[in-house]
N, CA, C and O atoms as a MOPAC input file, in Angstrom:
PM7 MOZYME 1SCF
protein

 N     -9.01000 1   -12.45300 1    22.59000 1
 C     -8.96800 1   -11.20000 1    21.96400 1
 C     -7.27300 1   -11.46600 1    21.48400 1
 O     -6.24900 1   -11.99700 1    21.91700 1
 N     -7.77500 1   -10.70000 1    20.28400 1
 C     -6.70600 1    -9.86000 1    19.83700 1
 C     -5.68100 1    -9.40300 1    20.28700 1
 O     -5.79700 1    -9.71600 1    21.47200 1
 N     -3.91100 1    -8.41400 1    20.12000 1
 C     -3.99800 1    -7.26700 1    20.74600 1
 C     -3.00600 1    -6.36200 1    20.12500 1
 O     -1.81900 1    -6.68700 1    20.10300 1
 N     -3.60000 1    -4.76100 1    19.40000 1
 C     -4.07900 1    -4.46500 1    20.00900 1
 C     -5.38600 1    -5.13900 1    19.96800 1
 O     -5.52300 1    -6.23700 1    19.42900 1
 N     -6.81500 1    -4.18700 1    20.80400 1
 C     -7.81000 1    -5.53400 1    20.67900 1
 C     -8.71400 1    -3.54400 1    18.71200 1
 O     -9.86200 1    -3.63900 1    18.27900 1
 N     -7.87200 1    -2.51800 1    18.27500 1
 C     -7.77000 1    -2.02200 1    18.04400 1
 C     -7.21200 1    -1.67000 1    16.51800 1
 O     -6.51000 1    -0.66200 1    16.43500 1
 N     -7.50200 1    -2.51500 1    15.16200 1
 C     -6.37700 1    -3.25200 1    14.40700 1
 C     -6.10900 1    -1.52800 1    13.82400 1
 O     -4.89400 1    -1.46200 1    13.63800 1
 N     -6.73900 1    -0.17100 1    13.48000 1
 C     -6.51700 1     0.64800 1    13.31900 1
 C     -4.96100 1     1.57200 1    14.24600 1
 O     -4.41300 1     2.63900 1    13.96900 1
 N     -4.72400 1     0.70800 1    15.20500 1
 C     -3.01900 1     0.55800 1    16.47100 1
 C     -2.58500 1    -0.33200 1    15.81200 1
 O     -1.52500 1    -0.29900 1    16.43700 1
 N     -2.38400 1    -1.29300 1    14.95000 1
 C     -1.46900 1    -1.97700 1    14.51800 1
 C     -0.42200 1    -1.62200 1    14.53900 1
 O     -0.27300 1    -0.48600 1    14.08900 1
 N      0.92900 1    -2.39400 1    15.07800 1
 C      2.44700 1    -2.17700 1    14.00900 1
 C      2.78200 1    -2.78200 1    13.16700 1
 O      2.99000 1    -3.98800 1    13.30000 1
 N      2.98600 1    -1.97800 1    11.72500 1
 C      2.89400 1    -3.34100 1    10.28500 1
 C      3.76400 1    -3.94600 1    11.50800 1
 O      3.40400 1    -4.77000 1    12.34900 1
 N      5.51800 1    -3.03600 1    11.30600 1
 C      6.56400 1    -3.28000 1    11.84600 1
 C      7.32700 1    -5.27200 1    12.90100 1
 O      8.14200 1    -6.19100 1    12.82600 1
 N      5.79100 1    -4.48100 1    13.97900 1
 C      6.26900 1    -5.01100 1    15.14200 1
 C      5.39100 1    -6.23300 1    14.45800 1
 O      6.24000 1    -7.11300 1    14.60700 1
 N      4.01000 1    -7.07600 1    13.65200 1
 C      3.74500 1    -7.60500 1    13.76500 1
 C      4.38100 1    -8.92200 1    12.55000 1
 O      3.96100 1   -10.06800 1    12.39200 1
 N      5.50800 1    -8.20700 1    11.85000 1
 C      6.50900 1    -8.56100 1    10.45400 1
 C      7.44600 1    -8.96900 1    12.52700 1
 O      7.01700 1   -10.02100 1    13.00100 1
 N      8.33600 1    -8.32900 1    13.31500 1
 C      8.83500 1    -9.01600 1    14.63000 1
 C      8.28400 1   -10.48700 1    15.30400 1
 O      8.87600 1   -11.53700 1    15.55400 1
 N      7.13400 1   -10.14000 1    15.44400 1
 C      6.42500 1   -10.89900 1    15.82600 1
 C      6.41600 1   -12.89600 1    15.20400 1
 O      6.62300 1   -14.01900 1    15.66500 1
 N      5.90100 1   -12.00500 1    13.50500 1
 C      6.49700 1   -13.48200 1    13.36000 1
 C      7.55800 1   -14.07100 1    13.32200 1
 O      7.85100 1   -15.04800 1    14.01000 1
 N      8.46500 1   -13.35800 1    12.24800 1
 C      9.60000 1   -13.78000 1    12.59500 1
 C     10.69000 1   -14.47700 1    14.00500 1
 O     11.68100 1   -15.20600 1    14.03700 1
 N      9.83100 1   -13.76200 1    15.04800 1
 C      9.88200 1   -15.00300 1    16.61000 1
 C      9.66900 1   -15.70400 1    16.25900 1
 O     10.28700 1   -16.76600 1    16.32800 1
 N      8.77500 1   -15.51100 1    15.74800 1
 C      7.36500 1   -17.35800 1    15.48100 1
 C      8.42700 1   -18.32100 1    14.65400 1
 O      8.29400 1   -19.52200 1    14.88900 1
 N      9.40300 1   -17.97200 1    13.77300 1
 C     10.33200 1   -18.65200 1    12.48800 1
 C      8.83900 1   -18.83100 1    11.61300 1
 O      9.02000 1   -19.37000 1    10.52200 1
 N      7.68400 1   -18.54000 1    11.85200 1
 C      6.96300 1   -18.74500 1    10.35900 1
 C      7.13700 1   -17.78000 1     9.08600 1
 O      7.02600 1   -16.56900 1     9.27600 1
 N      7.36900 1   -18.20100 1     7.97300 1
 C      7.63100 1   -17.66000 1     6.64600 1
 C      6.68900 1   -17.22800 1     6.36400 1
 O      5.59500 1   -17.66500 1     6.72200 1
 N      6.94200 1   -15.92300 1     5.40200 1
 C      5.66400 1   -15.50500 1     5.19500 1
 C      4.77000 1   -16.32900 1     4.25900 1
 O      3.54800 1   -16.27200 1     4.12700 1
 N      5.77000 1   -17.19700 1     3.56900 1
 C      3.64300 1   -18.39800 1     3.18600 1
 C      2.80400 1   -18.98200 1     4.34900 1
 O      1.70500 1   -19.51300 1     4.50800 1
 N      3.86200 1   -18.62000 1     5.06600 1
 C      2.59300 1   -18.81000 1     6.78100 1
 C      1.73900 1   -18.75700 1     6.88800 1
 O      0.68200 1   -19.38500 1     6.95700 1
 N      2.45500 1   -17.30900 1     6.93700 1
 C      1.74800 1   -16.83600 1     7.92500 1
 C      0.57500 1   -16.09400 1     6.88200 1
 O     -0.53000 1   -15.67500 1     7.23000 1
 N      1.26500 1   -16.06600 1     5.28500 1
 C     -0.10500 1   -15.55100 1     5.03700 1
 C     -1.72900 1   -16.59600 1     5.15000 1
 O     -2.92600 1   -16.43900 1     5.38800 1
 N     -0.58000 1   -17.86600 1     4.73300 1
 C     -2.00200 1   -19.04500 1     4.60400 1
 C     -2.89200 1   -18.77900 1     5.42600 1
 O     -4.09100 1   -18.54600 1     5.27700 1
 N     -1.94100 1   -18.84600 1     6.72600 1
 C     -3.04500 1   -18.52100 1     8.01200 1
 C     -3.90900 1   -17.31500 1     8.46600 1
 O     -4.76900 1   -17.29300 1     9.34600 1
 N     -3.48100 1   -16.33000 1     7.66700 1
 C     -3.86400 1   -15.07200 1     7.28400 1
 C     -5.20300 1   -15.10100 1     6.67700 1
 O     -6.20200 1   -14.43000 1     6.93300 1
 N     -5.00100 1   -16.00500 1     5.84000 1
 C     -5.92700 1   -16.00600 1     4.26600 1
 C     -5.96400 1   -14.72600 1     3.46400 1
 O     -6.96000 1   -14.03200 1     3.26100 1
 N     -5.25200 1   -14.60500 1     3.21900 1
 C     -5.02300 1   -13.10200 1     2.61900 1
 C     -2.82300 1   -13.66300 1     2.01000 1
 O     -1.84400 1   -14.08100 1     2.62900 1
 N     -3.07500 1   -13.35000 1     0.76600 1
 C     -1.51100 1   -13.25400 1    -0.29000 1
 C     -0.25500 1   -12.94000 1     0.42600 1
 O     -0.13300 1   -12.15700 1     1.36800 1
 N      0.51900 1   -13.54200 1    -0.05400 1
 C      1.87800 1   -13.10800 1     0.24400 1
 C      2.30600 1   -12.06100 1     0.08800 1
 O      3.11000 1   -11.56000 1     0.87400 1
 N      1.80300 1   -11.39000 1    -1.12700 1
 C      1.53100 1   -10.23600 1    -1.29800 1
 C      1.40800 1    -9.31700 1    -0.24900 1
 O      2.12100 1    -8.79200 1     0.60700 1
 N      0.04400 1    -9.31500 1    -0.69100 1
 C     -0.79000 1    -8.59700 1     0.94600 1
 C      0.39800 1    -8.12200 1     2.06500 1
 O      0.83100 1    -6.98200 1     2.23700 1
 N      0.85800 1    -9.62500 1     2.91200 1
 C      2.09900 1    -9.40900 1     3.23400 1
 C      2.71800 1    -8.57700 1     3.88300 1
 O      2.70500 1    -7.81500 1     4.85000 1
 N      3.58900 1    -9.19100 1     2.55400 1
 C      4.11400 1    -7.84200 1     2.72600 1
 C      3.92100 1    -6.39900 1     2.70300 1
 O      4.34900 1    -5.46400 1     3.38100 1
 N      2.96600 1    -6.54300 1     1.48600 1
 C      2.76300 1    -4.53600 1     1.64800 1
 C      2.75200 1    -4.05600 1     3.05900 1
 O      3.25500 1    -3.00300 1     3.45300 1
 N      2.02700 1    -5.07900 1     3.88500 1
 C      2.01900 1    -4.25300 1     5.53100 1
 C      2.84200 1    -4.59800 1     5.96200 1
 O      3.18700 1    -3.52500 1     6.45700 1
 N      3.88400 1    -5.53400 1     6.37800 1
 C      4.68800 1    -5.62700 1     7.24500 1
 C      6.11700 1    -4.50700 1     6.78600 1
 O      6.96200 1    -3.97800 1     7.50700 1
 N      5.92200 1    -4.46000 1     5.38000 1
 C      6.55900 1    -2.95100 1     4.97500 1
 C      6.30300 1    -1.48400 1     5.36100 1
 O      7.18600 1    -0.62700 1     5.32100 1
 N      4.57000 1    -1.17500 1     5.87600 1
 C      4.84300 1    -0.38000 1     6.02100 1
 C      5.26300 1     1.18300 1     7.02200 1
 O      5.05100 1     1.12900 1     8.23400 1
 N      5.77500 1     2.33400 1     6.48800 1
 C      6.13100 1     2.72200 1     7.03000 1
 C      5.13400 1     3.61300 1     7.69500 1
 O      4.09700 1     4.06000 1     7.20400 1
 N      5.79700 1     3.86500 1     9.33200 1
 C      4.84800 1     4.31300 1     9.73900 1
 C      3.77500 1     4.95300 1     9.57800 1
 O      2.59300 1     4.69600 1     9.81000 1
 N      4.60500 1     6.27600 1     8.92900 1
 C      3.80200 1     7.82000 1     9.17800 1
 C      2.75700 1     6.86300 1     7.01300 1
 O      2.58300 1     7.38900 1     5.91400 1
 N      2.49400 1     5.71600 1     7.44200 1
 C      1.46400 1     5.72600 1     5.66100 1
 C      0.22300 1     5.07000 1     6.63900 1
 O     -0.06800 1     5.15200 1     7.83200 1
 N     -0.31100 1     4.40600 1     5.50100 1
 C     -2.15600 1     3.85700 1     5.97700 1
 C     -1.38300 1     2.25800 1     5.36400 1
 O     -0.69000 1     1.92800 1     4.40200 1
 N     -1.87700 1     1.71200 1     6.34500 1
 C     -2.36000 1     0.52000 1     5.80700 1
 C     -4.13800 1    -0.83000 1     5.56100 1
 O     -5.34300 1    -0.61200 1     5.69600 1
 N     -3.59100 1    -1.69900 1     5.29600 1
 C     -5.06900 1    -2.24000 1     5.23100 1
 C     -5.71000 1    -2.37100 1     6.46300 1
 O     -4.97900 1    -2.85000 1     7.33000 1
 N     -7.36100 1    -1.97200 1     6.97600 1
 C     -7.47100 1    -2.52300 1     8.33800 1
 C     -7.95000 1    -3.53500 1     8.40700 1
 O     -7.70400 1    -4.15200 1     9.44400 1
 N     -8.78200 1    -4.15900 1     7.45300 1
 C     -8.62200 1    -5.46200 1     7.32100 1
 C     -7.76700 1    -6.97000 1     7.11000 1
 O     -8.02700 1    -8.16200 1     7.26800 1
 N     -6.28200 1    -5.92700 1     6.53300 1
 C     -5.13000 1    -7.21600 1     6.92000 1
 C     -4.83300 1    -8.06400 1     7.92300 1
 O     -4.78400 1    -9.22800 1     8.32000 1
 N     -4.49800 1    -5.88500 1     8.33700 1
 C     -4.64800 1    -5.76800 1     9.77900 1
 C     -4.95400 1    -6.75000 1    10.94800 1
 O     -4.38100 1    -7.41200 1    11.81300 1
 N     -6.03200 1    -6.49400 1    10.52800 1
 C     -7.06700 1    -7.57500 1    11.61800 1
 C     -6.45800 1    -8.52300 1    11.19200 1
 O     -5.34300 1    -8.77500 1    11.64800 1
 N     -6.91700 1    -9.14700 1    10.39700 1
 C     -6.98300 1   -10.90600 1     9.59900 1
 C     -5.11700 1   -11.71300 1    10.46100 1
 O     -4.76300 1   -12.78700 1    10.94900 1
 N     -4.36700 1   -10.08900 1    10.12300 1
 C     -2.55900 1   -10.35000 1    10.47200 1
 C     -2.60800 1   -10.72700 1    12.11800 1
 O     -2.21100 1   -11.75800 1    12.66100 1
 N     -3.36300 1    -9.28700 1    12.84800 1
 C     -3.15100 1   -10.21900 1    14.16200 1
 C     -4.06100 1   -10.87500 1    14.43100 1
 O     -4.12700 1   -10.77600 1    15.65700 1
 N     -5.29900 1   -11.87400 1    13.91800 1
 C     -5.72600 1   -12.56000 1    14.52300 1
 C     -4.52400 1   -13.70200 1    14.33500 1
 O     -4.00700 1   -14.15500 1    15.35600 1
 N     -4.06900 1   -14.17700 1    12.98900 1
 C     -3.46400 1   -14.97800 1    12.84100 1
 C     -1.52200 1   -15.45600 1    13.78000 1
 O     -0.71000 1   -16.38000 1    13.73700 1
 N     -1.66900 1   -14.19500 1    14.44600 1
 C     -0.26900 1   -14.23200 1    15.36100 1
 C     -0.52200 1   -14.32200 1    16.04100 1
 O      0.38800 1   -14.44000 1    16.86100 1
 N     -2.00400 1   -14.39300 1    16.64500 1
 C     -2.70400 1   -14.51200 1    18.57000 1
 C     -2.64900 1   -15.69900 1    18.68600 1
 O     -2.18900 1   -16.26100 1    19.68000 1
 N     -3.28000 1   -16.47800 1    17.31500 1
 C     -3.34500 1   -18.53100 1    17.52000 1
 C     -2.18600 1   -18.76000 1    17.61300 1
 O     -1.71100 1   -19.40500 1    18.54800 1
 N     -1.34900 1   -18.15100 1    16.42400 1
 C     -0.27500 1   -19.06300 1    15.96000 1
 C      0.29900 1   -18.61000 1    17.53500 1
 O      0.25300 1   -19.67300 1    18.15400 1
 N      0.79800 1   -17.58300 1    18.44200 1
 C      1.57700 1   -17.77100 1    19.52300 1
 C      1.44000 1   -18.41400 1    20.44600 1
 O      2.26400 1   -18.77200 1    21.28800 1
 N     -0.56500 1   -18.78000 1    20.27000 1
 C     -1.11000 1   -19.45700 1    21.39600 1
 C     -0.99000 1   -21.15500 1    21.27800 1
 O     -1.72000 1   -21.97800 1    21.83000 1
 N      0.13500 1   -21.40300 1    20.40500 1
 C     -0.27400 1   -22.66300 1    20.28300 1
 C      1.83200 1   -23.23400 1    19.83600 1
 O      2.49400 1   -24.21800 1    20.16800 1
 N      2.04600 1   -22.41900 1    19.27900 1
 C      3.58000 1   -21.90300 1    19.06500 1
 C      4.94800 1   -21.24800 1    20.24100 1
 O      4.57000 1   -20.24800 1    20.85000 1
 N      6.18900 1   -21.63800 1    20.53000 1
 C      6.99600 1   -21.13800 1    21.77000 1
 C      7.41900 1   -20.26200 1    20.44700 1
 O      7.34600 1   -20.58500 1    19.26100 1
 N      8.02000 1   -18.69300 1    21.22200 1
 C      8.88800 1   -18.55500 1    19.94800 1
 C     10.67600 1   -18.52100 1    19.80000 1
 O     11.48000 1   -18.24200 1    20.69000 1
 N     10.85200 1   -18.76000 1    18.91100 1
 C     12.34600 1   -18.90300 1    18.63800 1
 C     12.98200 1   -17.77700 1    18.62200 1
 O     13.16100 1   -17.54000 1    17.42700 1
 N     13.58700 1   -16.64500 1    19.45800 1
 C     14.32400 1   -15.77400 1    19.15200 1
 C     16.12700 1   -16.46400 1    19.81600 1
 O     16.40000 1   -16.96100 1    20.90800 1
 N     16.99100 1   -16.20300 1    18.64300 1
 C     17.89100 1   -16.12900 1    19.14100 1
 C     19.33100 1   -14.44400 1    19.10100 1
 O     19.87700 1   -13.61600 1    18.37300 1
 N     19.15300 1   -15.20500 1    21.17200 1
 C     20.00900 1   -14.02100 1    20.66200 1
 C     21.86800 1   -14.01200 1    21.20700 1
 O     22.38100 1   -13.32100 1    22.08700 1
 N     22.49900 1   -15.01000 1    20.33000 1
 C     23.92700 1   -15.05600 1    20.22900 1
 C     23.87600 1   -16.06900 1    21.03900 1
 O     22.91800 1   -16.66400 1    21.53300 1
 N     24.70300 1   -16.17000 1    21.10500 1
 C     26.18000 1   -17.52400 1    22.45600 1
 C     25.58000 1   -16.99600 1    23.60600 1
 O     25.33000 1   -15.79600 1    23.49200 1
 N     25.21000 1   -17.59300 1    24.87200 1
 C     25.63200 1   -17.39800 1    25.89200 1
 C     26.98000 1   -17.15100 1    26.14900 1
 O     27.84300 1   -18.02800 1    26.11100 1
 N     27.18500 1   -15.94500 1    26.41800 1
 C     28.64300 1   -15.30900 1    27.75400 1
 C     29.30600 1   -16.89500 1    28.47500 1
 O     28.46900 1   -17.48100 1    29.16100 1
 N     30.20800 1   -17.34900 1    28.40700 1
 C     31.19900 1   -17.91100 1    29.21300 1
 C     31.65500 1   -17.58900 1    30.14900 1
 O     32.13000 1   -16.48100 1    29.90000 1
 N     31.90700 1   -17.91000 1    31.45700 1
 C     32.00900 1   -18.50400 1    32.78900 1
 C     34.20400 1   -17.61600 1    33.07300 1
 O     34.86100 1   -16.95800 1    33.88100 1
 N     34.37700 1   -18.58200 1    31.18400 1
 C     36.05500 1   -18.15200 1    31.73100 1
 C     36.01800 1   -16.67500 1    30.91400 1
 O     36.63700 1   -15.84900 1    31.58400 1
 N     35.72700 1   -16.36100 1    30.24200 1
 C     35.61500 1   -14.90800 1    30.34100 1
 C     36.75100 1   -14.33800 1    31.17500 1
 O     37.17000 1   -14.79300 1    32.24000 1
 N     37.43600 1   -12.62600 1    30.12500 1
 C     38.96000 1   -12.78000 1    32.15700 1
 C     38.04000 1   -11.09600 1    32.01400 1
 O     38.21900 1   -10.22100 1    32.86100 1

């Protein structure tokens, strides 16, 4: 089941962060979602007070769920702190 279940409640910037944590390029995500790179770009850059395409949101959400089920996130939080620091 896609989260959130209602595509009207999707957060485009949050979906972009999910895509980036998977290490998926715009081209890869657009292909997985069955949309164009331009549609993905427009969706991911939707401002919080603007409307977005529900059809695109549904496709992106479904693609994210599929990718997250088969890939581990690639989040880099910087170097590990050393115990040698005073």
